[in-house]
Backbone bond lengths (Angstrom), bond angles and torsions (degrees), N, CA, C in turn:
res aa  C-N    CA-C-N  psi(-1)  N-CA   C-N-CA  omega(-1)  CA-C   N-CA-C  phi
1 M - - - 1.462 - - 1.509 110.80 -
2 T 1.337 116.37 -40.50 1.495 120.67 -179.97 1.528 109.35 -63.81
3 D 1.318 117.11 -44.37 1.521 119.84 -179.60 1.497 109.99 -60.04
4 R 1.371 116.15 -42.73 1.463 117.94 179.89 1.503 112.59 -64.02
5 M 1.349 117.75 -38.27 1.436 120.24 177.10 1.507 112.07 -67.91
6 D 1.364 117.27 -36.09 1.452 120.58 176.56 1.520 110.84 -62.79
7 R 1.366 116.66 -45.50 1.445 118.86 179.30 1.536 112.12 -63.74
8 L 1.317 115.95 -40.68 1.469 119.34 174.30 1.499 112.66 -60.55
9 G 1.330 115.61 -41.65 1.491 118.23 177.91 1.495 112.78 -64.55
10 R 1.353 117.85 -41.05 1.472 119.78 178.84 1.523 110.00 -65.92
11 F 1.318 116.73 -41.72 1.477 120.22 179.96 1.545 110.42 -62.71
12 T 1.318 116.54 -43.25 1.449 120.10 -179.70 1.518 111.95 -62.66
13 I 1.341 117.06 -40.71 1.448 120.33 178.94 1.523 111.14 -65.25
14 V 1.343 117.63 -45.83 1.436 120.39 -178.98 1.516 111.85 -61.97
15 V 1.337 116.90 -45.07 1.452 120.61 -178.15 1.557 109.67 -66.84
16 S 1.301 116.67 -40.28 1.466 120.27 -178.75 1.504 111.84 -65.13
17 V 1.303 117.88 -45.62 1.439 122.35 -179.88 1.560 110.23 -65.77
18 A 1.348 116.97 -41.17 1.464 121.12 179.27 1.564 110.76 -64.52
19 A 1.329 114.69 -42.37 1.482 118.53 178.72 1.520 110.85 -64.11
20 L 1.354 116.62 -43.28 1.434 120.28 178.31 1.494 112.10 -61.94
21 A 1.340 116.21 -41.53 1.470 119.90 177.67 1.525 111.21 -64.28
22 G 1.377 116.20 -35.60 1.463 118.59 178.52 1.509 111.82 -65.92
23 V 1.341 116.28 -40.20 1.497 118.51 -179.47 1.524 110.01 -65.67
24 V 1.335 115.03 -44.13 1.459 119.92 -179.89 1.512 110.33 -64.09
25 G 1.315 116.91 -43.67 1.485 118.64 179.10 1.530 112.52 -66.48
26 W 1.317 117.32 -36.35 1.463 119.76 179.26 1.535 109.81 -63.78
27 F 1.337 115.10 -41.73 1.471 119.38 -179.23 1.544 111.82 -70.44
28 L 1.340 117.25 -44.28 1.442 119.69 -175.10 1.529 114.28 -73.08
29 F 1.360 114.15 -37.96 1.453 119.87 -170.59 1.543 115.02 -105.62
30 Y 1.344 116.71 -12.79 1.475 117.24 -178.25 1.521 113.54 -123.25
31 I 1.295 117.04 -46.75 1.460 119.98 -178.78 1.501 112.51 -77.97
32 L 1.360 115.74 -51.22 1.466 119.85 -173.53 1.521 116.21 -65.50
33 P 1.316 121.93 -50.42 1.458 120.75 179.50 1.533 110.64 -71.18
34 E 1.287 117.18 136.85 1.476 122.21 178.37 1.524 112.56 -94.44
35 D 1.316 118.06 -18.66 1.459 121.48 -174.64 1.561 111.79 -104.88
36 V 1.293 116.95 13.13 1.491 119.96 -179.28 1.502 107.56 -105.69
37 T 1.277 117.16 128.87 1.480 121.69 179.29 1.550 110.77 -62.55
38 S 1.316 112.41 155.02 1.447 118.59 179.09 1.537 112.10 -60.16
39 L 1.320 117.03 -38.74 1.469 121.26 -179.24 1.531 110.53 -61.79
40 L 1.332 115.96 -49.63 1.450 120.32 -179.65 1.527 108.62 -62.61
41 G 1.320 119.27 -39.93 1.426 121.58 178.99 1.512 111.50 -61.12
42 I 1.299 117.39 -44.89 1.475 122.07 179.28 1.525 111.23 -61.11
43 L 1.348 114.92 -43.26 1.457 119.59 -179.40 1.493 109.46 -61.65
44 L 1.330 116.73 -44.89 1.462 120.30 179.52 1.522 112.40 -64.07
45 V 1.323 115.38 -36.40 1.479 118.94 175.93 1.547 111.47 -61.65
46 V 1.324 113.54 -45.41 1.459 118.39 -179.40 1.495 109.63 -62.10
47 A 1.354 118.55 -44.35 1.476 121.51 176.78 1.516 112.61 -57.56
48 T 1.315 114.03 -41.74 1.448 118.17 179.76 1.516 112.88 -64.81
49 V 1.320 115.30 -40.70 1.455 121.18 176.50 1.531 112.18 -58.94
50 L 1.346 114.17 -44.26 1.465 120.27 178.07 1.523 111.07 -59.66
51 V 1.296 115.38 -48.93 1.454 121.27 177.98 1.519 111.49 -58.45
52 G 1.360 114.86 -44.94 1.451 118.12 176.82 1.504 114.37 -63.19
53 T 1.337 116.34 -34.17 1.468 118.06 177.23 1.527 111.39 -65.34
54 V 1.324 116.68 -41.10 1.460 120.53 178.21 1.518 109.74 -61.53
55 I 1.320 115.53 -48.16 1.435 120.90 179.53 1.517 111.95 -58.43
56 G 1.355 112.85 -45.05 1.465 117.67 179.77 1.528 111.81 -63.98
57 G 1.314 117.38 -35.93 1.455 121.31 176.63 1.489 112.40 -62.31
58 R 1.315 115.95 -41.09 1.478 120.90 -179.09 1.537 109.22 -68.72
59 I 1.343 117.23 -40.53 1.475 120.26 179.40 1.542 107.85 -63.49
60 A 1.336 116.21 -44.93 1.455 120.80 -178.94 1.505 112.00 -61.08
61 S 1.336 114.24 -42.00 1.479 118.00 -179.49 1.482 112.57 -63.73
62 S 1.374 117.04 -38.59 1.457 119.75 179.82 1.514 110.52 -73.76
63 R 1.348 118.01 -28.42 1.453 120.13 -176.95 1.547 110.70 -84.89
64 Y 1.323 116.64 -37.73 1.475 120.83 -179.12 1.499 109.61 -123.95
65 S 1.301 116.52 71.58 1.497 120.55 -178.84 1.536 111.60 -77.39
66 D 1.275 117.53 137.96 1.461 120.59 -179.88 1.533 110.48 -105.29
67 Y 1.324 118.48 24.71 1.463 122.60 -179.58 1.507 109.45 -143.80
68 D 1.292 118.30 155.40 1.446 122.94 176.50 1.496 114.34 -137.96
69 V 1.359 115.23 -1.11 1.477 120.91 177.46 1.537 108.12 -128.80
70 A 1.306 115.93 133.19 1.478 120.74 174.70 1.529 109.80 -95.87
71 E 1.290 116.57 137.27 1.487 121.37 174.07 1.503 109.57 -113.57
72 I 1.348 114.59 126.92 1.452 120.95 -179.00 1.564 106.04 -120.60
73 A 1.356 116.29 131.20 1.419 120.39 179.17 1.529 112.07 -101.23
74 V 1.338 115.27 136.23 1.484 120.35 170.46 1.541 105.48 -120.11
75 E 1.330 116.57 103.78 1.414 120.42 -172.92 1.530 111.31 -127.58
76 G 1.320 118.82 137.30 1.426 122.52 -179.13 1.558 112.46 81.83
77 P 1.330 114.98 178.90 1.434 120.82 -179.62 1.521 111.59 -59.01
78 I 1.330 116.45 139.01 1.456 120.55 -174.28 1.521 110.48 -95.97
79 S 1.353 115.00 126.00 1.447 120.00 178.92 1.518 107.08 -146.45
80 R 1.318 113.91 177.28 1.497 118.53 -179.24 1.511 110.49 -66.83
81 D 1.306 117.77 -42.95 1.482 120.55 -175.87 1.471 115.15 -112.87
82 G 1.313 119.33 13.16 1.458 122.12 175.52 1.521 112.78 85.61
83 G 1.368 117.92 10.41 1.437 120.74 177.12 1.465 115.08 98.61
84 S 1.336 119.52 2.62 1.464 120.42 179.50 1.516 108.42 -72.14
85 G 1.280 117.73 146.66 1.465 122.68 178.30 1.512 110.21 -168.00
86 R 1.309 114.99 -166.61 1.447 119.23 -179.06 1.513 112.36 -68.05
87 L 1.353 116.90 -29.79 1.457 120.78 179.07 1.505 109.76 -124.21
88 P 1.368 117.92 143.92 1.437 121.18 -179.33 1.522 112.47 -75.00
89 T 1.371 118.19 77.38 1.413 122.14 -174.09 1.517 113.32 -74.39
90 R 1.285 118.47 -19.63 1.471 122.12 175.35 1.506 109.86 -160.37
91 P 1.273 119.41 157.09 1.479 123.03 -174.85 1.520 112.60 -78.36
92 G 1.310 118.47 49.58 1.433 121.38 175.22 1.485 115.36 91.73
93 G 1.341 116.65 161.06 1.426 120.26 -178.18 1.529 106.20 -159.55
94 A 1.370 114.94 -162.47 1.464 120.81 -178.69 1.520 109.93 -93.62
95 S 1.335 115.71 121.88 1.458 120.90 174.52 1.514 108.89 -85.71
96 S 1.307 117.53 117.11 1.463 119.53 -178.93 1.539 112.01 -62.27
97 D 1.332 117.12 -37.95 1.458 119.61 178.33 1.528 111.09 -60.18
98 D 1.347 117.13 -42.68 1.438 119.15 178.70 1.555 113.32 -68.55
99 V 1.328 115.47 -40.33 1.453 117.82 -179.70 1.519 111.83 -66.53
100 V 1.352 116.69 -41.19 1.449 121.49 177.59 1.515 111.00 -62.13
101 E 1.306 115.36 -42.66 1.484 119.11 177.80 1.506 112.55 -61.11
102 Q 1.354 118.15 -40.19 1.456 120.38 -179.34 1.501 111.03 -70.23
103 I 1.342 117.59 -37.26 1.460 119.93 177.94 1.538 110.00 -64.45
104 Q 1.304 118.24 -41.20 1.450 121.65 179.10 1.507 109.94 -69.42
105 T 1.295 120.24 -35.99 1.462 124.06 176.56 1.516 109.66 -63.70
106 A 1.319 117.33 -43.04 1.449 121.82 177.85 1.543 110.25 -64.69
107 D 1.306 115.80 -39.72 1.448 120.79 -176.72 1.584 109.61 -66.59
108 D 1.320 114.27 -34.80 1.452 119.71 178.32 1.540 114.80 -78.93
109 D 1.339 113.55 -13.97 1.492 118.96 179.70 1.531 110.09 -75.70
110 G 1.314 117.37 118.36 1.417 121.05 -176.64 1.533 114.30 -62.83
111 A 1.336 116.17 -18.86 1.467 119.28 -179.02 1.494 113.39 -83.91
112 V 1.323 117.49 -17.74 1.485 123.10 -174.75 1.504 110.79 -86.59
113 D 1.324 116.76 122.71 1.455 122.55 178.28 1.518 112.86 -110.77
114 G 1.324 117.21 -22.35 1.457 121.04 -177.70 1.531 112.70 -139.28
115 L 1.296 117.38 162.98 1.449 121.83 -175.78 1.542 111.14 -130.96
116 L 1.306 117.00 126.29 1.443 123.69 173.08 1.506 109.13 -109.62
117 V 1.320 117.91 119.07 1.453 124.68 -179.04 1.545 107.72 -103.12
118 R 1.321 117.16 105.73 1.463 120.53 -178.73 1.514 110.10 -90.22
119 L 1.323 117.35 120.28 1.467 121.96 -171.08 1.554 110.90 -115.63
120 N 1.283 113.87 125.70 1.484 121.37 169.90 1.539 106.37 -144.83
121 T 1.347 114.95 82.05 1.459 118.97 -173.01 1.552 108.77 -150.99
122 P 1.343 114.74 144.24 1.471 119.78 177.65 1.540 109.89 -85.39
123 G 1.344 116.93 -3.93 1.482 118.39 -174.62 1.514 113.03 114.63
124 G 1.249 117.49 -161.26 1.452 120.43 -179.97 1.521 114.70 164.80
125 A 1.291 116.92 -145.51 1.469 122.32 -179.34 1.525 111.38 -67.65
126 V 1.343 115.32 147.84 1.476 121.40 -172.15 1.551 110.03 -67.91
127 L 1.297 117.37 -59.34 1.455 118.76 -172.94 1.541 113.36 -64.63
128 P 1.336 120.53 -43.52 1.484 119.88 173.91 1.528 111.96 -56.68
129 S 1.303 119.26 -39.98 1.431 121.83 176.51 1.529 111.73 -60.82
130 D 1.343 113.82 -43.84 1.438 119.05 -179.33 1.533 113.10 -67.36
131 D 1.313 114.82 -34.61 1.477 120.17 176.14 1.536 110.41 -57.10
132 I 1.350 114.95 -46.27 1.464 119.33 -178.07 1.526 109.46 -68.20
133 R 1.326 116.87 -39.66 1.489 120.14 178.42 1.531 111.42 -60.57
134 R 1.309 117.51 -41.24 1.426 121.06 -178.68 1.524 110.55 -68.29
135 A 1.303 117.57 -38.73 1.496 120.60 178.28 1.504 110.39 -64.45
136 V 1.336 116.06 -39.33 1.476 120.34 179.78 1.552 108.87 -66.08
137 A 1.361 116.43 -44.72 1.439 120.23 -177.55 1.529 112.28 -64.63
138 E 1.309 117.97 -28.16 1.454 124.11 -178.17 1.545 112.74 -87.22
139 F 1.297 116.64 -6.17 1.484 120.10 -179.07 1.521 108.72 -64.82
140 D 1.342 115.43 135.15 1.460 122.20 -178.14 1.535 110.72 -87.38
141 G 1.304 116.27 87.75 1.464 119.01 -178.72 1.522 108.69 149.55
142 P 1.348 118.26 171.92 1.461 121.16 -179.38 1.516 111.11 -66.58
143 T 1.312 117.15 140.84 1.437 121.83 179.80 1.533 110.24 -128.71
144 I 1.332 115.75 135.95 1.468 119.40 179.05 1.509 107.01 -131.28
145 A 1.354 116.03 127.48 1.466 123.45 173.06 1.538 108.21 -88.85
146 Y 1.338 116.04 134.03 1.445 119.91 -179.64 1.513 109.43 -124.78
147 A 1.329 114.85 109.37 1.475 120.68 179.74 1.494 109.31 -82.75
148 T 1.339 117.42 121.02 1.485 121.63 179.00 1.520 108.05 -91.70
149 D 1.295 118.14 -97.69 1.473 120.37 179.66 1.524 112.40 -75.40
150 T 1.348 115.25 -55.17 1.447 121.21 -174.86 1.500 113.17 -139.35
151 C 1.292 116.53 130.63 1.464 123.11 177.45 1.544 106.78 -135.69
152 A 1.331 113.81 79.59 1.466 120.81 -172.41 1.516 112.05 -118.44
153 S 1.280 114.11 151.92 1.468 122.67 172.06 1.533 112.98 49.90
154 G 1.335 119.60 -110.39 1.465 120.92 179.70 1.531 111.85 -59.62
155 G 1.304 116.37 -31.35 1.492 119.50 176.56 1.503 110.33 -64.26
156 Y 1.360 116.97 -42.81 1.447 118.17 177.69 1.528 112.57 -70.28
157 W 1.347 116.21 -32.15 1.453 121.75 174.75 1.555 107.88 -55.85
158 I 1.320 117.90 -46.47 1.462 121.87 176.50 1.537 112.11 -63.27
159 A 1.338 115.66 -47.22 1.443 120.35 -176.66 1.530 111.79 -59.84
160 S 1.352 116.82 -33.08 1.479 119.80 -176.86 1.513 109.34 -67.77
161 G 1.317 120.47 -15.17 1.452 121.48 176.76 1.507 113.72 -83.48
162 C 1.358 119.02 -4.88 1.424 122.68 -178.60 1.536 109.52 -91.96
163 D 1.321 113.70 163.79 1.494 118.64 179.23 1.509 111.09 -66.96
164 E 1.341 116.48 -36.90 1.472 119.59 -178.03 1.550 107.25 -142.22
165 I 1.344 112.84 155.01 1.477 120.04 175.54 1.531 107.73 -123.82
166 W 1.349 114.67 125.02 1.467 120.26 175.93 1.565 107.87 -117.70
167 A 1.330 113.23 156.24 1.467 119.20 179.39 1.527 109.82 -155.67
168 H 1.313 114.08 164.46 1.498 120.47 169.71 1.526 105.73 -75.73
169 D 1.327 115.81 160.61 1.465 118.25 178.37 1.509 112.34 -68.69
170 V 1.385 117.54 -18.75 1.458 121.43 -179.88 1.505 111.22 -113.07
171 S 1.344 119.16 13.71 1.455 120.38 174.27 1.547 108.06 -67.27
172 I 1.333 115.13 157.18 1.473 121.45 175.30 1.510 107.19 -99.25
173 V 1.314 116.35 118.78 1.488 121.95 -171.94 1.546 108.80 -132.30
174 G 1.317 116.48 141.29 1.482 120.75 172.76 1.490 112.85 123.72
175 S 1.318 114.87 -132.20 1.501 122.84 -178.18 1.549 107.86 63.19
176 I 1.318 115.82 51.05 1.468 119.85 -178.94 1.511 107.63 -83.31
177 G 1.288 115.20 86.08 1.457 122.97 -177.01 1.506 111.18 -161.07
178 V 1.321 115.51 176.10 1.485 121.28 -176.23 1.533 108.15 -135.44
179 I 1.343 115.48 142.65 1.430 121.36 178.47 1.549 107.81 -120.52
180 G 1.337 113.71 134.70 1.488 117.85 170.90 1.510 105.49 -121.61
181 S 1.328 118.06 127.48 1.433 119.11 -175.27 1.521 112.25 -154.81
182 S 1.321 110.98 158.07 1.522 118.17 173.87 1.546 105.84 -153.04
183 V 1.271 116.38 155.27 1.489 121.94 173.88 1.490 108.33 -78.93
184 N 1.358 117.28 130.00 1.444 121.65 179.14 1.529 109.76 -116.77
185 V 1.341 116.64 116.44 1.462 122.29 -174.72 1.525 111.18 -121.90
186 H 1.334 118.43 26.69 1.462 119.56 -174.20 1.514 112.26 -63.07
187 E 1.346 117.07 -35.54 1.468 120.22 -179.86 1.547 110.53 -67.94
188 L 1.319 115.15 -44.04 1.488 119.57 176.04 1.519 110.13 -62.31
189 A 1.312 118.15 -40.92 1.444 120.27 179.05 1.533 111.95 -61.70
190 D 1.378 115.87 -39.68 1.453 120.58 177.92 1.539 110.32 -60.52
191 R 1.315 116.45 -43.90 1.437 119.55 -177.54 1.527 113.36 -68.24
192 L 1.363 114.80 -28.07 1.444 120.16 177.74 1.547 113.02 -89.14
193 G 1.273 115.37 -0.76 1.457 119.39 179.11 1.513 113.42 79.26
194 V 1.327 117.50 22.51 1.467 121.56 -179.27 1.520 107.13 -97.66
195 S 1.321 115.95 124.44 1.457 121.88 -179.69 1.522 111.90 -106.89
196 Y 1.337 114.80 153.91 1.458 119.20 178.72 1.549 108.56 -109.44
197 E 1.330 115.75 120.35 1.457 121.84 177.32 1.509 108.33 -103.75
198 R 1.339 115.84 123.73 1.470 120.31 -175.48 1.479 111.29 -95.38
199 F 1.337 118.35 120.00 1.450 124.61 169.93 1.530 106.26 -126.62
200 A 1.332 118.11 95.57 1.431 120.90 -176.00 1.532 109.78 -149.67
201 A 1.301 114.11 150.61 1.457 120.29 177.14 1.532 106.83 -110.21
202 G 1.312 116.55 116.90 1.457 121.07 -177.66 1.546 109.15 112.87
203 K 1.292 115.66 132.45 1.478 121.21 -173.29 1.517 113.17 -58.68
204 Y 1.314 117.32 -39.21 1.464 120.34 -174.30 1.526 113.78 -103.22
205 K 1.330 119.59 13.28 1.443 121.37 -172.07 1.506 110.03 -62.87
206 D 1.343 120.41 -35.67 1.477 121.19 -177.63 1.526 110.99 -107.84
207 A 1.332 117.06 22.50 1.486 118.80 177.74 1.526 107.63 -62.00
208 G 1.303 116.85 135.77 1.459 122.23 -179.38 1.520 114.60 86.60
209 T 1.312 118.22 2.89 1.459 118.61 177.12 1.508 111.76 -65.51
210 A 1.339 116.52 139.50 1.433 121.19 -170.15 1.523 114.76 -69.90
211 L 1.308 117.77 -23.35 1.475 120.81 -174.57 1.508 115.43 -91.14
212 K 1.320 116.90 6.03 1.493 117.67 179.09 1.523 108.86 -138.63
213 E 1.314 115.70 151.31 1.430 123.08 177.11 1.533 108.77 -74.15
214 P 1.359 118.79 123.93 1.470 117.61 178.87 1.505 112.01 -68.88
215 S 1.341 114.88 141.54 1.468 118.58 176.32 1.482 110.70 -78.78
216 A 1.351 117.36 169.73 1.452 121.85 178.67 1.536 111.20 -59.72
217 D 1.332 117.50 -39.77 1.472 120.76 177.64 1.525 111.59 -62.14
218 E 1.360 113.98 -42.60 1.494 118.48 -179.90 1.526 110.52 -64.15
219 R 1.351 115.99 -42.48 1.452 118.54 179.30 1.556 110.88 -61.04
220 E 1.317 114.82 -42.75 1.472 119.01 178.93 1.512 111.41 -64.61
221 Y 1.331 116.22 -38.16 1.484 120.24 178.96 1.523 111.51 -66.37
222 L 1.323 116.95 -46.07 1.471 119.29 179.57 1.487 112.11 -66.99
223 Q 1.349 118.63 -38.58 1.443 121.57 177.99 1.519 110.17 -65.47
224 G 1.301 117.64 -33.58 1.435 121.74 177.47 1.503 111.72 -62.50
225 L 1.363 116.31 -39.43 1.472 119.48 177.75 1.548 110.54 -65.61
226 V 1.346 114.75 -41.16 1.447 118.51 178.53 1.566 110.85 -62.24
227 D 1.295 114.35 -41.90 1.463 119.05 179.49 1.540 111.61 -64.43
228 D 1.327 116.25 -37.71 1.483 118.60 176.94 1.503 111.58 -63.35
229 Y 1.342 116.17 -44.98 1.464 121.03 177.21 1.545 108.87 -58.52
230 Y 1.329 117.89 -43.52 1.438 122.39 -177.09 1.545 110.68 -64.06
231 D 1.329 114.97 -44.06 1.478 117.77 177.93 1.517 111.60 -59.02
232 D 1.338 116.87 -40.25 1.462 122.18 -179.04 1.554 108.50 -67.90
233 F 1.312 116.49 -37.69 1.487 120.88 178.81 1.533 109.18 -63.43
234 V 1.327 116.22 -46.33 1.442 120.17 -178.02 1.537 110.35 -64.10
235 E 1.318 114.93 -42.37 1.523 118.27 -178.75 1.550 111.32 -64.01
236 R 1.329 115.48 -40.25 1.466 118.27 -178.37 1.535 110.77 -69.37
237 V 1.327 117.95 -40.16 1.429 120.08 177.62 1.551 110.51 -66.67
238 A 1.314 115.22 -43.29 1.475 119.16 179.88 1.523 111.57 -59.80
239 E 1.329 115.72 -40.37 1.480 120.16 -179.35 1.552 109.48 -70.82
240 G 1.339 116.52 -46.56 1.436 118.06 -178.57 1.488 114.76 -67.99
241 R 1.339 118.72 -32.65 1.446 122.93 -177.44 1.519 111.69 -97.55
242 E 1.347 118.17 -5.30 1.440 123.30 -177.65 1.521 109.76 54.78
243 M 1.375 114.25 50.99 1.466 122.42 -179.44 1.520 109.42 -118.70
244 D 1.303 114.10 163.09 1.471 121.80 175.64 1.524 107.82 -74.18
245 P 1.346 119.38 125.25 1.458 120.80 177.99 1.567 112.62 -52.44
246 D 1.326 115.95 -35.64 1.470 114.93 -178.94 1.525 111.59 -66.99
247 A 1.332 119.59 -31.65 1.443 122.61 175.64 1.513 110.92 -63.32
248 I 1.325 116.94 -36.68 1.468 120.74 178.50 1.517 109.52 -70.81
249 R 1.337 117.81 -42.40 1.454 120.95 179.46 1.545 109.94 -63.96
250 D 1.308 117.75 -29.70 1.490 120.41 -179.99 1.509 111.05 -68.63
251 T 1.299 119.89 -15.33 1.466 120.61 177.04 1.550 110.18 -71.66
252 E 1.319 117.35 -19.80 1.454 123.93 177.64 1.554 112.41 49.19
253 A 1.328 113.75 41.61 1.501 120.73 177.75 1.505 113.23 59.78
254 R 1.337 117.89 22.68 1.461 118.90 173.49 1.499 112.36 -75.38
255 V 1.340 116.29 159.96 1.451 121.69 170.73 1.530 107.74 -104.98
256 Y 1.334 115.53 151.30 1.429 123.08 -177.38 1.504 111.98 -131.80
257 L 1.320 116.74 151.50 1.454 119.31 167.01 1.522 109.34 -64.30
258 G 1.338 116.52 153.20 1.451 118.73 -176.49 1.503 113.87 -53.35
259 S 1.339 117.42 -40.86 1.481 121.94 179.33 1.488 113.91 -58.08
260 R 1.356 115.58 -43.30 1.460 122.35 178.60 1.556 110.53 -70.44
261 A 1.326 114.62 -40.54 1.459 119.14 179.05 1.566 110.28 -63.18
262 H 1.334 115.52 -33.75 1.439 119.02 174.34 1.510 112.41 -64.73
263 E 1.303 117.17 -42.95 1.445 120.98 178.23 1.526 111.53 -61.46
264 L 1.355 117.18 -34.94 1.420 121.40 -176.51 1.537 111.26 -82.93
265 G 1.321 119.42 -6.41 1.439 122.61 -178.12 1.516 114.92 86.86
266 L 1.348 118.10 6.26 1.432 120.84 177.02 1.524 112.23 -76.23
267 V 1.322 116.48 -19.39 1.479 124.35 -179.56 1.510 106.97 -129.26
268 D 1.361 115.49 138.09 1.437 121.16 179.87 1.510 111.63 -77.63
269 E 1.382 116.32 -48.05 1.465 119.57 -174.09 1.523 107.56 -143.40
270 L 1.324 115.70 157.90 1.427 124.78 173.33 1.559 108.04 -108.49
271 G 1.341 115.98 140.21 1.445 117.40 176.58 1.485 112.61 170.23
272 T 1.315 115.04 -176.02 1.485 121.86 179.20 1.548 108.52 -93.08
273 R 1.330 114.36 176.27 1.457 120.08 177.92 1.548 109.73 -62.21
274 D 1.320 115.91 -37.64 1.495 118.05 176.42 1.524 112.30 -59.90
275 D 1.341 116.35 -38.69 1.444 119.82 177.41 1.516 111.28 -65.52
276 V 1.324 116.52 -36.99 1.482 120.03 176.72 1.510 110.65 -63.14
277 L 1.351 115.59 -42.45 1.478 119.20 -179.66 1.543 110.60 -66.40
278 D 1.336 116.74 -36.48 1.458 119.40 175.48 1.510 110.91 -62.38
279 R 1.344 116.39 -38.97 1.464 120.27 179.23 1.531 111.04 -67.41
280 L 1.309 117.32 -38.61 1.476 119.76 175.87 1.517 112.05 -63.25
281 A 1.374 113.19 -39.13 1.487 116.79 178.46 1.522 110.42 -63.48
282 A 1.315 116.78 -38.64 1.440 119.87 178.47 1.543 111.44 -65.71
283 R 1.313 115.81 -40.85 1.457 119.68 -179.17 1.531 110.99 -69.77
284 L 1.345 116.14 -30.10 1.485 119.63 177.11 1.550 111.32 -88.79
285 D 1.325 117.46 -2.52 1.441 121.94 179.53 1.502 111.23 58.59
286 V 1.352 117.31 48.15 1.461 122.30 174.32 1.497 106.78 -130.87
287 E 1.371 115.72 166.29 1.427 120.78 -176.70 1.552 111.78 -71.18
288 S 1.340 114.61 -39.67 1.450 120.50 177.56 1.491 109.03 -155.56
289 V 1.343 117.82 165.05 1.426 123.32 179.07 1.539 111.32 -118.50
290 S 1.325 114.14 153.43 1.443 120.88 173.05 1.527 108.64 -113.43
291 V 1.292 116.98 137.00 1.472 121.17 -172.81 1.496 112.68 -112.08
292 R 1.327 116.13 137.51 1.440 122.17 170.45 1.541 106.81 -121.22
293 E 1.328 117.11 127.28 1.448 121.02 177.44 1.506 108.21 -84.76
294 F 1.322 117.63 126.01 1.423 124.06 178.44 1.549 107.24 -96.05
295 T 1.339 114.43 119.26 1.444 121.01 -179.48 1.518 110.18 -126.80
296 P 1.358 116.16 149.62 1.484 116.49 178.91 1.517 111.99 -70.83
297 S 1.306 117.03 144.63 1.492 119.61 178.26 1.502 108.35 -80.55
298 E 1.290 115.31 140.64 1.449 121.44 179.88 1.551 110.55 -122.04
299 N 1.344 113.79 133.17 1.458 116.07 176.93 1.516 110.16 -80.06
300 L 1.322 116.40 177.32 1.443 119.19 -175.35 1.514 111.39 -65.06
301 V 1.370 118.38 -38.93 1.452 119.60 -179.92 1.507 111.08 -62.03
302 S 1.340 118.51 -42.70 1.439 121.67 179.54 1.548 112.41 -62.26
303 R 1.325 114.15 -40.04 1.500 118.49 178.79 1.528 111.66 -65.06
304 L 1.342 114.88 -44.38 1.458 118.64 177.61 1.528 111.82 -61.54
305 R 1.337 114.22 -43.59 1.443 119.44 -179.74 1.506 112.62 -61.92
306 G 1.350 115.32 -44.44 1.462 121.15 178.01 1.522 111.73 -60.84
307 G 1.364 116.80 -40.44 1.440 120.30 179.43 1.512 111.64 -66.69
308 A 1.359 115.29 -39.71 1.455 117.94 -179.58 1.514 111.17 -66.03
309 E 1.341 117.51 -37.66 1.437 120.97 179.69 1.543 111.61 -65.34
310 R 1.356 114.05 -39.28 1.505 115.25 -179.48 1.542 108.85 -69.26
311 V 1.292 117.23 -36.95 1.505 118.59 177.79 1.540 109.84 -64.30
312 A 1.311 114.71 -46.72 1.491 118.12 -179.12 1.492 111.21 -62.11
313 F 1.316 117.80 -38.67 1.473 120.05 179.14 1.538 110.92 -64.15
314 A 1.353 114.56 -42.70 1.461 119.41 179.88 1.509 111.81 -62.98
315 L 1.319 116.82 -28.18 1.482 120.53 178.70 1.487 114.19 -84.20
316 G 1.366 115.99 2.21 1.452 119.04 176.83 1.488 114.72 103.16
317 A 1.366 119.97 5.37 1.434 120.44 -177.80 1.502 112.80 -67.29
318 G 1.351 117.91 -15.98 1.440 120.16 178.77 1.519 114.33 -60.51
319 V 1.343 114.34 -23.39 1.468 118.75 177.66 1.505 111.20 -63.29
320 A 1.323 116.63 -26.59 1.479 121.28 -177.74 1.524 111.34 -66.03
321 S 1.316 118.55 -12.65 1.484 118.40 -178.92 1.489 110.02 -62.13
322 A 1.327 120.62 -26.56 1.419 121.92 -177.73 1.496 110.79 -67.37
323 F 1.345 119.58 -17.77 1.444 123.40 179.86 1.519 112.65 -109.29
324 D 1.291 116.36 10.87 1.460 121.04 175.69 1.495 109.66 -66.52
325 A 1.353 116.66 135.85 1.442 119.62 179.38 1.515 112.73 -60.67
326 D 1.344 116.89 -29.77 1.481 122.16 -176.05 1.510 108.71 -70.17
327 A 1.330 118.83 -17.03 1.439 120.15 -176.50 1.503 113.23 -67.82
328 S 1.335 116.71 -16.18 1.460 122.25 179.20 1.483 111.19 -75.41
329 E 1.332 120.44 -12.68 1.441 123.27 -179.32 1.536 110.72 -82.19
330 F 1.350 113.74 146.75 1.458 118.89 174.30 1.497 107.88 -80.15
331 R 1.364 115.34 124.32 1.466 121.50 -174.46 1.507 110.68 -118.75
332 F 1.388 113.02 148.08 1.456 121.01 175.29 1.514 106.06 -110.91
333 R 1.347 116.67 131.86 1.453 120.95 -179.95 1.516 109.08 -136.57
334 L 1.343 114.17 147.76 1.468 121.38 173.39 1.497 109.51 -95.98
């Protein structure tokens, strides 16, 4: 009975707002102007009705929401822009900017009381992963991370910011470690007669450059940065999971099946998505929850671009990543 009344209420709001918009549009664009043709007036009225319908739909959705839990997906390698670049190095990933925006949108939605973060990612860039973790930690309400296939490295960094972590018994979980890497081709450059001329201010400005052999000092400097990132990773996980940092270091960046991760305390519970939803219902003190997945809106250009990248990758264009100019940069990844 309540659902029927909610649907009737939403329909009434949409129709009322659309009708009001039609009357206003008819008056402003057809009756009032004397020098506007009837056809143009009618077209403007129709446009106004459409806009009014959209606005009415949004008002109705906020007034009669049929969901109380937001679901946010983090899938694929994590980067600032989701992996887009000059070359189609992979068929898409998780854009931290988009994920953070959706978490904040869900947090601002008055109907949303809880957050489900669905994770299937091998990790990715350090700062984008941390941006998502911070957004999750700041969410006003219970948060549960759910590891599906893989929740490794940067994915686990994000999960550690949630109130609870759930996984399948055969999910891949862990890899609490950091990688710093760059492609080094100085020997190949020597054989090809390519020389590296250094013009830099600061001893370590070009540390990790692909065209020169790193010195012992540069190796120590770069390894120190990796170690600092790792210490931060361990501290954040220890704080979020209420674990001893030494126990986390003992994992040595290994990955575990969900059942073993549960035994080690890296995962709170094992179960299915339905089990996770039951847990959210219990935390919200309701009989059951309704979920709405929040996803970033894509314009036509973005959709076409994404499709083209997936096709190019399938045809083998991913191999071209080895020749990407950005590959010469020293990168840190979780």
